[in-house]
mmCIF entry with sequence, helices, sheets and N, C-alpha, C, O atoms, coordinates in Angstrom:
data_MODEL
# 
_entry.id   MODEL 
# 
_entity.id                         1 
_entity.type                       polymer 
_entity.pdbx_number_of_molecules   1 
# 
_entity_poly.entity_id                      1 
_entity_poly.type                           'polypeptide(L)' 
_entity_poly.nstd_linkage                   no 
_entity_poly.nstd_monomer                   no 
_entity_poly.pdbx_seq_one_letter_code       MTASAHPELDLSVSRIIRAPRAAVWNAWADPASFEQWWVPAPTICRVREMDLRPGG 
_entity_poly.pdbx_seq_one_letter_code_can   MTASAHPELDLSVSRIIRAPRAAVWNAWADPASFEQWWVPAPTICRVREMDLRPGG 
_entity_poly.pdbx_strand_id                 A 
# 
loop_
_entity_poly_seq.entity_id 
_entity_poly_seq.num 
_entity_poly_seq.mon_id 
_entity_poly_seq.hetero 
1 1  MET n 
1 2  THR n 
1 3  ALA n 
1 4  SER n 
1 5  ALA n 
1 6  HIS n 
1 7  PRO n 
1 8  GLU n 
1 9  LEU n 
1 10 ASP n 
1 11 LEU n 
1 12 SER n 
1 13 VAL n 
1 14 SER n 
1 15 ARG n 
1 16 ILE n 
1 17 ILE n 
1 18 ARG n 
1 19 ALA n 
1 20 PRO n 
1 21 ARG n 
1 22 ALA n 
1 23 ALA n 
1 24 VAL n 
1 25 TRP n 
1 26 ASN n 
1 27 ALA n 
1 28 TRP n 
1 29 ALA n 
1 30 ASP n 
1 31 PRO n 
1 32 ALA n 
1 33 SER n 
1 34 PHE n 
1 35 GLU n 
1 36 GLN n 
1 37 TRP n 
1 38 TRP n 
1 39 VAL n 
1 40 PRO n 
1 41 ALA n 
1 42 PRO n 
1 43 THR n 
1 44 ILE n 
1 45 CYS n 
1 46 ARG n 
1 47 VAL n 
1 48 ARG n 
1 49 GLU n 
1 50 MET n 
1 51 ASP n 
1 52 LEU n 
1 53 ARG n 
1 54 PRO n 
1 55 GLY n 
1 56 GLY n 
# 
_struct_asym.id          A 
_struct_asym.entity_id   1 
# 
loop_
_struct_conf.conf_type_id 
_struct_conf.id 
_struct_conf.pdbx_PDB_helix_id 
_struct_conf.beg_label_comp_id 
_struct_conf.beg_label_asym_id 
_struct_conf.beg_label_seq_id 
_struct_conf.pdbx_beg_PDB_ins_code 
_struct_conf.end_label_comp_id 
_struct_conf.end_label_asym_id 
_struct_conf.end_label_seq_id 
_struct_conf.pdbx_end_PDB_ins_code 
_struct_conf.beg_auth_comp_id 
_struct_conf.beg_auth_asym_id 
_struct_conf.beg_auth_seq_id 
_struct_conf.end_auth_comp_id 
_struct_conf.end_auth_asym_id 
_struct_conf.end_auth_seq_id 
_struct_conf.pdbx_PDB_helix_class 
_struct_conf.details 
_struct_conf.pdbx_PDB_helix_length 
HELX_P HELX_P1 AA1 ARG A 21 ? ALA A 29 ? ARG A 21 ALA A 29 1 ? 9 
HELX_P HELX_P2 AA2 PRO A 31 ? TRP A 38 ? PRO A 31 TRP A 38 1 ? 8 
# 
_struct_conf_type.id          HELX_P 
_struct_conf_type.criteria    ? 
_struct_conf_type.reference   ? 
# 
loop_
_atom_site.group_PDB 
_atom_site.id 
_atom_site.type_symbol 
_atom_site.label_atom_id 
_atom_site.label_alt_id 
_atom_site.label_comp_id 
_atom_site.label_asym_id 
_atom_site.label_entity_id 
_atom_site.label_seq_id 
_atom_site.pdbx_PDB_ins_code 
_atom_site.Cartn_x 
_atom_site.Cartn_y 
_atom_site.Cartn_z 
_atom_site.occupancy 
_atom_site.B_iso_or_equiv 
_atom_site.pdbx_formal_charge 
_atom_site.auth_seq_id 
_atom_site.auth_comp_id 
_atom_site.auth_asym_id 
_atom_site.auth_atom_id 
_atom_site.pdbx_PDB_model_num 
ATOM 1   N N  . MET A 1 1  ? -8.139  -4.310  -15.478 1.00 0.00 ? 1  MET A N  1 
ATOM 2   C CA . MET A 1 1  ? -8.675  -3.556  -14.344 1.00 0.00 ? 1  MET A CA 1 
ATOM 3   C C  . MET A 1 1  ? -9.872  -2.743  -14.821 1.00 0.00 ? 1  MET A C  1 
ATOM 4   O O  . MET A 1 1  ? -9.795  -2.054  -15.838 1.00 0.00 ? 1  MET A O  1 
ATOM 5   N N  . THR A 1 2  ? -10.957 -2.821  -14.101 1.00 0.00 ? 2  THR A N  1 
ATOM 6   C CA . THR A 1 2  ? -12.155 -2.074  -14.478 1.00 0.00 ? 2  THR A CA 1 
ATOM 7   C C  . THR A 1 2  ? -12.218 -0.769  -13.708 1.00 0.00 ? 2  THR A C  1 
ATOM 8   O O  . THR A 1 2  ? -11.726 -0.659  -12.585 1.00 0.00 ? 2  THR A O  1 
ATOM 9   N N  . ALA A 1 3  ? -12.836 0.216   -14.340 1.00 0.00 ? 3  ALA A N  1 
ATOM 10  C CA . ALA A 1 3  ? -12.958 1.531   -13.713 1.00 0.00 ? 3  ALA A CA 1 
ATOM 11  C C  . ALA A 1 3  ? -14.290 1.703   -12.999 1.00 0.00 ? 3  ALA A C  1 
ATOM 12  O O  . ALA A 1 3  ? -14.502 2.708   -12.320 1.00 0.00 ? 3  ALA A O  1 
ATOM 13  N N  . SER A 1 4  ? -15.195 0.731   -13.145 1.00 0.00 ? 4  SER A N  1 
ATOM 14  C CA . SER A 1 4  ? -16.500 0.879   -12.516 1.00 0.00 ? 4  SER A CA 1 
ATOM 15  C C  . SER A 1 4  ? -16.395 0.681   -11.008 1.00 0.00 ? 4  SER A C  1 
ATOM 16  O O  . SER A 1 4  ? -15.586 -0.112  -10.527 1.00 0.00 ? 4  SER A O  1 
ATOM 17  N N  . ALA A 1 5  ? -17.208 1.398   -10.289 1.00 0.00 ? 5  ALA A N  1 
ATOM 18  C CA . ALA A 1 5  ? -17.196 1.343   -8.820  1.00 0.00 ? 5  ALA A CA 1 
ATOM 19  C C  . ALA A 1 5  ? -18.134 0.249   -8.320  1.00 0.00 ? 5  ALA A C  1 
ATOM 20  O O  . ALA A 1 5  ? -19.219 0.043   -8.862  1.00 0.00 ? 5  ALA A O  1 
ATOM 21  N N  . HIS A 1 6  ? -17.694 -0.440  -7.282  1.00 0.00 ? 6  HIS A N  1 
ATOM 22  C CA . HIS A 1 6  ? -18.510 -1.442  -6.602  1.00 0.00 ? 6  HIS A CA 1 
ATOM 23  C C  . HIS A 1 6  ? -18.487 -1.087  -5.119  1.00 0.00 ? 6  HIS A C  1 
ATOM 24  O O  . HIS A 1 6  ? -17.661 -1.620  -4.378  1.00 0.00 ? 6  HIS A O  1 
ATOM 25  N N  . PRO A 1 7  ? -19.376 -0.198  -4.668  1.00 0.00 ? 7  PRO A N  1 
ATOM 26  C CA . PRO A 1 7  ? -19.332 0.292   -3.289  1.00 0.00 ? 7  PRO A CA 1 
ATOM 27  C C  . PRO A 1 7  ? -19.273 -0.795  -2.228  1.00 0.00 ? 7  PRO A C  1 
ATOM 28  O O  . PRO A 1 7  ? -18.677 -0.584  -1.171  1.00 0.00 ? 7  PRO A O  1 
ATOM 29  N N  . GLU A 1 8  ? -19.868 -1.939  -2.478  1.00 0.00 ? 8  GLU A N  1 
ATOM 30  C CA . GLU A 1 8  ? -19.850 -3.001  -1.476  1.00 0.00 ? 8  GLU A CA 1 
ATOM 31  C C  . GLU A 1 8  ? -18.523 -3.755  -1.461  1.00 0.00 ? 8  GLU A C  1 
ATOM 32  O O  . GLU A 1 8  ? -18.223 -4.452  -0.492  1.00 0.00 ? 8  GLU A O  1 
ATOM 33  N N  . LEU A 1 9  ? -17.721 -3.624  -2.526  1.00 0.00 ? 9  LEU A N  1 
ATOM 34  C CA . LEU A 1 9  ? -16.478 -4.379  -2.639  1.00 0.00 ? 9  LEU A CA 1 
ATOM 35  C C  . LEU A 1 9  ? -15.225 -3.512  -2.606  1.00 0.00 ? 9  LEU A C  1 
ATOM 36  O O  . LEU A 1 9  ? -14.145 -4.008  -2.285  1.00 0.00 ? 9  LEU A O  1 
ATOM 37  N N  . ASP A 1 10 ? -15.347 -2.240  -2.928  1.00 0.00 ? 10 ASP A N  1 
ATOM 38  C CA . ASP A 1 10 ? -14.179 -1.367  -3.025  1.00 0.00 ? 10 ASP A CA 1 
ATOM 39  C C  . ASP A 1 10 ? -13.585 -1.062  -1.665  1.00 0.00 ? 10 ASP A C  1 
ATOM 40  O O  . ASP A 1 10 ? -14.298 -0.951  -0.668  1.00 0.00 ? 10 ASP A O  1 
ATOM 41  N N  . LEU A 1 11 ? -12.269 -0.929  -1.641  1.00 0.00 ? 11 LEU A N  1 
ATOM 42  C CA . LEU A 1 11 ? -11.543 -0.574  -0.434  1.00 0.00 ? 11 LEU A CA 1 
ATOM 43  C C  . LEU A 1 11 ? -10.797 0.720   -0.697  1.00 0.00 ? 11 LEU A C  1 
ATOM 44  O O  . LEU A 1 11 ? -10.086 0.845   -1.693  1.00 0.00 ? 11 LEU A O  1 
ATOM 45  N N  . SER A 1 12 ? -10.958 1.664   0.182   1.00 0.00 ? 12 SER A N  1 
ATOM 46  C CA . SER A 1 12 ? -10.250 2.933   0.085   1.00 0.00 ? 12 SER A CA 1 
ATOM 47  C C  . SER A 1 12 ? -9.483  3.141   1.388   1.00 0.00 ? 12 SER A C  1 
ATOM 48  O O  . SER A 1 12 ? -10.037 3.018   2.480   1.00 0.00 ? 12 SER A O  1 
ATOM 49  N N  . VAL A 1 13 ? -8.198  3.459   1.250   1.00 0.00 ? 13 VAL A N  1 
ATOM 50  C CA . VAL A 1 13 ? -7.362  3.694   2.411   1.00 0.00 ? 13 VAL A CA 1 
ATOM 51  C C  . VAL A 1 13 ? -6.925  5.153   2.361   1.00 0.00 ? 13 VAL A C  1 
ATOM 52  O O  . VAL A 1 13 ? -6.349  5.598   1.368   1.00 0.00 ? 13 VAL A O  1 
ATOM 53  N N  . SER A 1 14 ? -7.195  5.894   3.426   1.00 0.00 ? 14 SER A N  1 
ATOM 54  C CA . SER A 1 14 ? -6.824  7.301   3.497   1.00 0.00 ? 14 SER A CA 1 
ATOM 55  C C  . SER A 1 14 ? -6.186  7.571   4.848   1.00 0.00 ? 14 SER A C  1 
ATOM 56  O O  . SER A 1 14 ? -6.693  7.149   5.887   1.00 0.00 ? 14 SER A O  1 
ATOM 57  N N  . ARG A 1 15 ? -5.070  8.279   4.815   1.00 0.00 ? 15 ARG A N  1 
ATOM 58  C CA . ARG A 1 15 ? -4.377  8.548   6.070   1.00 0.00 ? 15 ARG A CA 1 
ATOM 59  C C  . ARG A 1 15 ? -3.489  9.778   5.898   1.00 0.00 ? 15 ARG A C  1 
ATOM 60  O O  . ARG A 1 15 ? -2.838  9.942   4.867   1.00 0.00 ? 15 ARG A O  1 
ATOM 61  N N  . ILE A 1 16 ? -3.466  10.627  6.900   1.00 0.00 ? 16 ILE A N  1 
ATOM 62  C CA . ILE A 1 16 ? -2.555  11.772  6.903   1.00 0.00 ? 16 ILE A CA 1 
ATOM 63  C C  . ILE A 1 16 ? -1.348  11.376  7.739   1.00 0.00 ? 16 ILE A C  1 
ATOM 64  O O  . ILE A 1 16 ? -1.479  11.029  8.913   1.00 0.00 ? 16 ILE A O  1 
ATOM 65  N N  . ILE A 1 17 ? -0.178  11.429  7.127   1.00 0.00 ? 17 ILE A N  1 
ATOM 66  C CA . ILE A 1 17 ? 1.052   11.009  7.787   1.00 0.00 ? 17 ILE A CA 1 
ATOM 67  C C  . ILE A 1 17 ? 1.999   12.193  7.839   1.00 0.00 ? 17 ILE A C  1 
ATOM 68  O O  . ILE A 1 17 ? 2.341   12.766  6.804   1.00 0.00 ? 17 ILE A O  1 
ATOM 69  N N  . ARG A 1 18 ? 2.420   12.558  9.023   1.00 0.00 ? 18 ARG A N  1 
ATOM 70  C CA . ARG A 1 18 ? 3.365   13.665  9.184   1.00 0.00 ? 18 ARG A CA 1 
ATOM 71  C C  . ARG A 1 18 ? 4.783   13.132  8.998   1.00 0.00 ? 18 ARG A C  1 
ATOM 72  O O  . ARG A 1 18 ? 5.479   12.800  9.958   1.00 0.00 ? 18 ARG A O  1 
ATOM 73  N N  . ALA A 1 19 ? 5.177   13.064  7.749   1.00 0.00 ? 19 ALA A N  1 
ATOM 74  C CA . ALA A 1 19 ? 6.500   12.566  7.391   1.00 0.00 ? 19 ALA A CA 1 
ATOM 75  C C  . ALA A 1 19 ? 6.867   13.135  6.029   1.00 0.00 ? 19 ALA A C  1 
ATOM 76  O O  . ALA A 1 19 ? 5.985   13.528  5.265   1.00 0.00 ? 19 ALA A O  1 
ATOM 77  N N  . PRO A 1 20 ? 8.142   13.184  5.718   1.00 0.00 ? 20 PRO A N  1 
ATOM 78  C CA . PRO A 1 20 ? 8.534   13.641  4.381   1.00 0.00 ? 20 PRO A CA 1 
ATOM 79  C C  . PRO A 1 20 ? 7.942   12.729  3.306   1.00 0.00 ? 20 PRO A C  1 
ATOM 80  O O  . PRO A 1 20 ? 7.831   11.518  3.502   1.00 0.00 ? 20 PRO A O  1 
ATOM 81  N N  . ARG A 1 21 ? 7.568   13.315  2.180   1.00 0.00 ? 21 ARG A N  1 
ATOM 82  C CA . ARG A 1 21 ? 6.965   12.528  1.105   1.00 0.00 ? 21 ARG A CA 1 
ATOM 83  C C  . ARG A 1 21 ? 7.864   11.376  0.676   1.00 0.00 ? 21 ARG A C  1 
ATOM 84  O O  . ARG A 1 21 ? 7.381   10.277  0.401   1.00 0.00 ? 21 ARG A O  1 
ATOM 85  N N  . ALA A 1 22 ? 9.160   11.622  0.618   1.00 0.00 ? 22 ALA A N  1 
ATOM 86  C CA . ALA A 1 22 ? 10.094  10.564  0.202   1.00 0.00 ? 22 ALA A CA 1 
ATOM 87  C C  . ALA A 1 22 ? 10.036  9.378   1.149   1.00 0.00 ? 22 ALA A C  1 
ATOM 88  O O  . ALA A 1 22 ? 10.106  8.233   0.702   1.00 0.00 ? 22 ALA A O  1 
ATOM 89  N N  . ALA A 1 23 ? 9.911   9.625   2.438   1.00 0.00 ? 23 ALA A N  1 
ATOM 90  C CA . ALA A 1 23 ? 9.845   8.540   3.412   1.00 0.00 ? 23 ALA A CA 1 
ATOM 91  C C  . ALA A 1 23 ? 8.552   7.739   3.245   1.00 0.00 ? 23 ALA A C  1 
ATOM 92  O O  . ALA A 1 23 ? 8.564   6.513   3.348   1.00 0.00 ? 23 ALA A O  1 
ATOM 93  N N  . VAL A 1 24 ? 7.446   8.423   2.989   1.00 0.00 ? 24 VAL A N  1 
ATOM 94  C CA . VAL A 1 24 ? 6.171   7.737   2.787   1.00 0.00 ? 24 VAL A CA 1 
ATOM 95  C C  . VAL A 1 24 ? 6.231   6.925   1.489   1.00 0.00 ? 24 VAL A C  1 
ATOM 96  O O  . VAL A 1 24 ? 5.784   5.779   1.451   1.00 0.00 ? 24 VAL A O  1 
ATOM 97  N N  . TRP A 1 25 ? 6.779   7.519   0.435   1.00 0.00 ? 25 TRP A N  1 
ATOM 98  C CA . TRP A 1 25 ? 6.904   6.801   -0.842  1.00 0.00 ? 25 TRP A CA 1 
ATOM 99  C C  . TRP A 1 25 ? 7.739   5.534   -0.653  1.00 0.00 ? 25 TRP A C  1 
ATOM 100 O O  . TRP A 1 25 ? 7.366   4.469   -1.145  1.00 0.00 ? 25 TRP A O  1 
ATOM 101 N N  . ASN A 1 26 ? 8.860   5.641   0.051   1.00 0.00 ? 26 ASN A N  1 
ATOM 102 C CA . ASN A 1 26 ? 9.711   4.471   0.276   1.00 0.00 ? 26 ASN A CA 1 
ATOM 103 C C  . ASN A 1 26 ? 8.992   3.396   1.088   1.00 0.00 ? 26 ASN A C  1 
ATOM 104 O O  . ASN A 1 26 ? 9.182   2.205   0.844   1.00 0.00 ? 26 ASN A O  1 
ATOM 105 N N  . ALA A 1 27 ? 8.173   3.806   2.046   1.00 0.00 ? 27 ALA A N  1 
ATOM 106 C CA . ALA A 1 27 ? 7.418   2.834   2.840   1.00 0.00 ? 27 ALA A CA 1 
ATOM 107 C C  . ALA A 1 27 ? 6.444   2.047   1.966   1.00 0.00 ? 27 ALA A C  1 
ATOM 108 O O  . ALA A 1 27 ? 6.168   0.880   2.243   1.00 0.00 ? 27 ALA A O  1 
ATOM 109 N N  . TRP A 1 28 ? 5.921   2.679   0.912   1.00 0.00 ? 28 TRP A N  1 
ATOM 110 C CA . TRP A 1 28 ? 4.980   2.015   0.013   1.00 0.00 ? 28 TRP A CA 1 
ATOM 111 C C  . TRP A 1 28 ? 5.677   1.328   -1.155  1.00 0.00 ? 28 TRP A C  1 
ATOM 112 O O  . TRP A 1 28 ? 5.199   0.298   -1.630  1.00 0.00 ? 28 TRP A O  1 
ATOM 113 N N  . ALA A 1 29 ? 6.802   1.874   -1.631  1.00 0.00 ? 29 ALA A N  1 
ATOM 114 C CA . ALA A 1 29 ? 7.415   1.384   -2.864  1.00 0.00 ? 29 ALA A CA 1 
ATOM 115 C C  . ALA A 1 29 ? 8.502   0.336   -2.642  1.00 0.00 ? 29 ALA A C  1 
ATOM 116 O O  . ALA A 1 29 ? 8.783   -0.441  -3.555  1.00 0.00 ? 29 ALA A O  1 
ATOM 117 N N  . ASP A 1 30 ? 9.110   0.288   -1.488  1.00 0.00 ? 30 ASP A N  1 
ATOM 118 C CA . ASP A 1 30 ? 10.141  -0.701  -1.190  1.00 0.00 ? 30 ASP A CA 1 
ATOM 119 C C  . ASP A 1 30 ? 9.476   -1.921  -0.556  1.00 0.00 ? 30 ASP A C  1 
ATOM 120 O O  . ASP A 1 30 ? 8.876   -1.799  0.512   1.00 0.00 ? 30 ASP A O  1 
ATOM 121 N N  . PRO A 1 31 ? 9.569   -3.101  -1.189  1.00 0.00 ? 31 PRO A N  1 
ATOM 122 C CA . PRO A 1 31 ? 8.872   -4.275  -0.653  1.00 0.00 ? 31 PRO A CA 1 
ATOM 123 C C  . PRO A 1 31 ? 9.199   -4.577  0.814   1.00 0.00 ? 31 PRO A C  1 
ATOM 124 O O  . PRO A 1 31 ? 8.295   -4.906  1.582   1.00 0.00 ? 31 PRO A O  1 
ATOM 125 N N  . ALA A 1 32 ? 10.457  -4.475  1.215   1.00 0.00 ? 32 ALA A N  1 
ATOM 126 C CA . ALA A 1 32 ? 10.823  -4.772  2.611   1.00 0.00 ? 32 ALA A CA 1 
ATOM 127 C C  . ALA A 1 32 ? 10.183  -3.773  3.574   1.00 0.00 ? 32 ALA A C  1 
ATOM 128 O O  . ALA A 1 32 ? 9.706   -4.160  4.641   1.00 0.00 ? 32 ALA A O  1 
ATOM 129 N N  . SER A 1 33 ? 10.170  -2.505  3.207   1.00 0.00 ? 33 SER A N  1 
ATOM 130 C CA . SER A 1 33 ? 9.539   -1.486  4.062   1.00 0.00 ? 33 SER A CA 1 
ATOM 131 C C  . SER A 1 33 ? 8.027   -1.679  4.106   1.00 0.00 ? 33 SER A C  1 
ATOM 132 O O  . SER A 1 33 ? 7.409   -1.548  5.163   1.00 0.00 ? 33 SER A O  1 
ATOM 133 N N  . PHE A 1 34 ? 7.438   -1.986  2.966   1.00 0.00 ? 34 PHE A N  1 
ATOM 134 C CA . PHE A 1 34 ? 5.997   -2.192  2.892   1.00 0.00 ? 34 PHE A CA 1 
ATOM 135 C C  . PHE A 1 34 ? 5.569   -3.350  3.787   1.00 0.00 ? 34 PHE A C  1 
ATOM 136 O O  . PHE A 1 34 ? 4.557   -3.256  4.481   1.00 0.00 ? 34 PHE A O  1 
ATOM 137 N N  . GLU A 1 35 ? 6.322   -4.423  3.777   1.00 0.00 ? 35 GLU A N  1 
ATOM 138 C CA . GLU A 1 35 ? 5.994   -5.584  4.615   1.00 0.00 ? 35 GLU A CA 1 
ATOM 139 C C  . GLU A 1 35 ? 5.927   -5.207  6.095   1.00 0.00 ? 35 GLU A C  1 
ATOM 140 O O  . GLU A 1 35 ? 5.090   -5.729  6.830   1.00 0.00 ? 35 GLU A O  1 
ATOM 141 N N  . GLN A 1 36 ? 6.789   -4.319  6.525   1.00 0.00 ? 36 GLN A N  1 
ATOM 142 C CA . GLN A 1 36 ? 6.805   -3.912  7.928   1.00 0.00 ? 36 GLN A CA 1 
ATOM 143 C C  . GLN A 1 36 ? 5.703   -2.896  8.235   1.00 0.00 ? 36 GLN A C  1 
ATOM 144 O O  . GLN A 1 36 ? 5.148   -2.894  9.334   1.00 0.00 ? 36 GLN A O  1 
ATOM 145 N N  . TRP A 1 37 ? 5.390   -2.037  7.270   1.00 0.00 ? 37 TRP A N  1 
ATOM 146 C CA . TRP A 1 37 ? 4.455   -0.938  7.499   1.00 0.00 ? 37 TRP A CA 1 
ATOM 147 C C  . TRP A 1 37 ? 2.993   -1.358  7.358   1.00 0.00 ? 37 TRP A C  1 
ATOM 148 O O  . TRP A 1 37 ? 2.141   -0.837  8.078   1.00 0.00 ? 37 TRP A O  1 
ATOM 149 N N  . TRP A 1 38 ? 2.683   -2.273  6.464   1.00 0.00 ? 38 TRP A N  1 
ATOM 150 C CA . TRP A 1 38 ? 1.304   -2.528  6.065   1.00 0.00 ? 38 TRP A CA 1 
ATOM 151 C C  . TRP A 1 38 ? 0.433   -3.118  7.159   1.00 0.00 ? 38 TRP A C  1 
ATOM 152 O O  . TRP A 1 38 ? -0.726  -2.724  7.284   1.00 0.00 ? 38 TRP A O  1 
ATOM 153 N N  . VAL A 1 39 ? 0.940   -4.036  7.947   1.00 0.00 ? 39 VAL A N  1 
ATOM 154 C CA . VAL A 1 39 ? 0.128   -4.667  8.990   1.00 0.00 ? 39 VAL A CA 1 
ATOM 155 C C  . VAL A 1 39 ? 0.841   -4.575  10.337  1.00 0.00 ? 39 VAL A C  1 
ATOM 156 O O  . VAL A 1 39 ? 2.071   -4.583  10.387  1.00 0.00 ? 39 VAL A O  1 
ATOM 157 N N  . PRO A 1 40 ? 0.083   -4.487  11.423  1.00 0.00 ? 40 PRO A N  1 
ATOM 158 C CA . PRO A 1 40 ? 0.721   -4.415  12.745  1.00 0.00 ? 40 PRO A CA 1 
ATOM 159 C C  . PRO A 1 40 ? 1.279   -5.779  13.167  1.00 0.00 ? 40 PRO A C  1 
ATOM 160 O O  . PRO A 1 40 ? 0.741   -6.825  12.802  1.00 0.00 ? 40 PRO A O  1 
ATOM 161 N N  . ALA A 1 41 ? 2.356   -5.746  13.933  1.00 0.00 ? 41 ALA A N  1 
ATOM 162 C CA . ALA A 1 41 ? 2.936   -6.976  14.485  1.00 0.00 ? 41 ALA A CA 1 
ATOM 163 C C  . ALA A 1 41 ? 1.924   -7.574  15.452  1.00 0.00 ? 41 ALA A C  1 
ATOM 164 O O  . ALA A 1 41 ? 1.191   -6.817  16.088  1.00 0.00 ? 41 ALA A O  1 
ATOM 165 N N  . PRO A 1 42 ? 1.850   -8.837  15.588  1.00 0.00 ? 42 PRO A N  1 
ATOM 166 C CA . PRO A 1 42 ? 2.734   -9.873  15.073  1.00 0.00 ? 42 PRO A CA 1 
ATOM 167 C C  . PRO A 1 42 ? 2.304   -10.432 13.716  1.00 0.00 ? 42 PRO A C  1 
ATOM 168 O O  . PRO A 1 42 ? 2.887   -11.413 13.256  1.00 0.00 ? 42 PRO A O  1 
ATOM 169 N N  . THR A 1 43 ? 1.307   -9.842  13.065  1.00 0.00 ? 43 THR A N  1 
ATOM 170 C CA . THR A 1 43 ? 0.894   -10.301 11.745  1.00 0.00 ? 43 THR A CA 1 
ATOM 171 C C  . THR A 1 43 ? 2.029   -10.082 10.753  1.00 0.00 ? 43 THR A C  1 
ATOM 172 O O  . THR A 1 43 ? 2.781   -9.114  10.861  1.00 0.00 ? 43 THR A O  1 
ATOM 173 N N  . ILE A 1 44 ? 2.146   -10.981 9.794   1.00 0.00 ? 44 ILE A N  1 
ATOM 174 C CA . ILE A 1 44 ? 3.234   -10.895 8.825   1.00 0.00 ? 44 ILE A CA 1 
ATOM 175 C C  . ILE A 1 44 ? 2.658   -10.676 7.434   1.00 0.00 ? 44 ILE A C  1 
ATOM 176 O O  . ILE A 1 44 ? 1.718   -11.356 7.024   1.00 0.00 ? 44 ILE A O  1 
ATOM 177 N N  . CYS A 1 45 ? 3.230   -9.722  6.718   1.00 0.00 ? 45 CYS A N  1 
ATOM 178 C CA . CYS A 1 45 ? 2.871   -9.430  5.336   1.00 0.00 ? 45 CYS A CA 1 
ATOM 179 C C  . CYS A 1 45 ? 4.081   -9.782  4.475   1.00 0.00 ? 45 CYS A C  1 
ATOM 180 O O  . CYS A 1 45 ? 5.201   -9.386  4.798   1.00 0.00 ? 45 CYS A O  1 
ATOM 181 N N  . ARG A 1 46 ? 3.877   -10.510 3.397   1.00 0.00 ? 46 ARG A N  1 
ATOM 182 C CA . ARG A 1 46 ? 4.955   -10.831 2.469   1.00 0.00 ? 46 ARG A CA 1 
ATOM 183 C C  . ARG A 1 46 ? 4.597   -10.292 1.091   1.00 0.00 ? 46 ARG A C  1 
ATOM 184 O O  . ARG A 1 46 ? 3.518   -10.582 0.574   1.00 0.00 ? 46 ARG A O  1 
ATOM 185 N N  . VAL A 1 47 ? 5.480   -9.522  0.501   1.00 0.00 ? 47 VAL A N  1 
ATOM 186 C CA . VAL A 1 47 ? 5.277   -8.995  -0.849  1.00 0.00 ? 47 VAL A CA 1 
ATOM 187 C C  . VAL A 1 47 ? 5.855   -10.013 -1.828  1.00 0.00 ? 47 VAL A C  1 
ATOM 188 O O  . VAL A 1 47 ? 7.055   -10.285 -1.809  1.00 0.00 ? 47 VAL A O  1 
ATOM 189 N N  . ARG A 1 48 ? 5.015   -10.568 -2.671  1.00 0.00 ? 48 ARG A N  1 
ATOM 190 C CA . ARG A 1 48 ? 5.475   -11.531 -3.673  1.00 0.00 ? 48 ARG A CA 1 
ATOM 191 C C  . ARG A 1 48 ? 5.754   -10.841 -4.992  1.00 0.00 ? 48 ARG A C  1 
ATOM 192 O O  . ARG A 1 48 ? 6.629   -11.259 -5.750  1.00 0.00 ? 48 ARG A O  1 
ATOM 193 N N  . GLU A 1 49 ? 5.006   -9.780  -5.266  1.00 0.00 ? 49 GLU A N  1 
ATOM 194 C CA . GLU A 1 49 ? 5.186   -9.045  -6.500  1.00 0.00 ? 49 GLU A CA 1 
ATOM 195 C C  . GLU A 1 49 ? 4.687   -7.623  -6.273  1.00 0.00 ? 49 GLU A C  1 
ATOM 196 O O  . GLU A 1 49 ? 3.663   -7.414  -5.622  1.00 0.00 ? 49 GLU A O  1 
ATOM 197 N N  . MET A 1 50 ? 5.412   -6.651  -6.810  1.00 0.00 ? 50 MET A N  1 
ATOM 198 C CA . MET A 1 50 ? 5.011   -5.258  -6.662  1.00 0.00 ? 50 MET A CA 1 
ATOM 199 C C  . MET A 1 50 ? 5.149   -4.579  -8.016  1.00 0.00 ? 50 MET A C  1 
ATOM 200 O O  . MET A 1 50 ? 6.228   -4.575  -8.608  1.00 0.00 ? 50 MET A O  1 
ATOM 201 N N  . ASP A 1 51 ? 4.060   -4.007  -8.501  1.00 0.00 ? 51 ASP A N  1 
ATOM 202 C CA . ASP A 1 51 ? 4.048   -3.316  -9.780  1.00 0.00 ? 51 ASP A CA 1 
ATOM 203 C C  . ASP A 1 51 ? 3.582   -1.900  -9.535  1.00 0.00 ? 51 ASP A C  1 
ATOM 204 O O  . ASP A 1 51 ? 2.409   -1.669  -9.243  1.00 0.00 ? 51 ASP A O  1 
ATOM 205 N N  . LEU A 1 52 ? 4.492   -0.950  -9.652  1.00 0.00 ? 52 LEU A N  1 
ATOM 206 C CA . LEU A 1 52 ? 4.194   0.433   -9.273  1.00 0.00 ? 52 LEU A CA 1 
ATOM 207 C C  . LEU A 1 52 ? 3.666   1.294   -10.423 1.00 0.00 ? 52 LEU A C  1 
ATOM 208 O O  . LEU A 1 52 ? 3.654   2.521   -10.321 1.00 0.00 ? 52 LEU A O  1 
ATOM 209 N N  . ARG A 1 53 ? 3.238   0.671   -11.498 1.00 0.00 ? 53 ARG A N  1 
ATOM 210 C CA . ARG A 1 53 ? 2.640   1.424   -12.605 1.00 0.00 ? 53 ARG A CA 1 
ATOM 211 C C  . ARG A 1 53 ? 1.147   1.644   -12.326 1.00 0.00 ? 53 ARG A C  1 
ATOM 212 O O  . ARG A 1 53 ? 0.531   0.844   -11.623 1.00 0.00 ? 53 ARG A O  1 
ATOM 213 N N  . PRO A 1 54 ? 0.558   2.721   -12.870 1.00 0.00 ? 54 PRO A N  1 
ATOM 214 C CA . PRO A 1 54 ? -0.881  2.900   -12.718 1.00 0.00 ? 54 PRO A CA 1 
ATOM 215 C C  . PRO A 1 54 ? -1.616  1.662   -13.235 1.00 0.00 ? 54 PRO A C  1 
ATOM 216 O O  . PRO A 1 54 ? -1.379  1.220   -14.359 1.00 0.00 ? 54 PRO A O  1 
ATOM 217 N N  . GLY A 1 55 ? -2.491  1.118   -12.430 1.00 0.00 ? 55 GLY A N  1 
ATOM 218 C CA . GLY A 1 55 ? -3.227  -0.076  -12.808 1.00 0.00 ? 55 GLY A CA 1 
ATOM 219 C C  . GLY A 1 55 ? -2.448  -1.359  -12.611 1.00 0.00 ? 55 GLY A C  1 
ATOM 220 O O  . GLY A 1 55 ? -2.941  -2.441  -12.931 1.00 0.00 ? 55 GLY A O  1 
ATOM 221 N N  . GLY A 1 56 ? -1.211  -1.249  -12.076 1.00 0.00 ? 56 GLY A N  1 
ATOM 222 C CA . GLY A 1 56 ? -0.333  -2.417  -11.931 1.00 0.00 ? 56 GLY A CA 1 
ATOM 223 C C  . GLY A 1 56 ? -0.733  -3.323  -10.825 1.00 0.00 ? 56 GLY A C  1 
ATOM 224 O O  . GLY A 1 56 ? -0.081  -4.341  -10.594 1.00 0.00 ? 56 GLY A O  1 
# 
């Protein structure tokens, strides 16, 4: 993973969510929850691999 910025290619997602931190973490860290949260229905997201380490 490179640390250099590519403004034309980089994606940044920012959102303020009024929910307990644990609930937000679970939505991102649990593959089944992430699949439901990441894209709106009827689009389907499938998590094939999830690595929660920095740079993972």
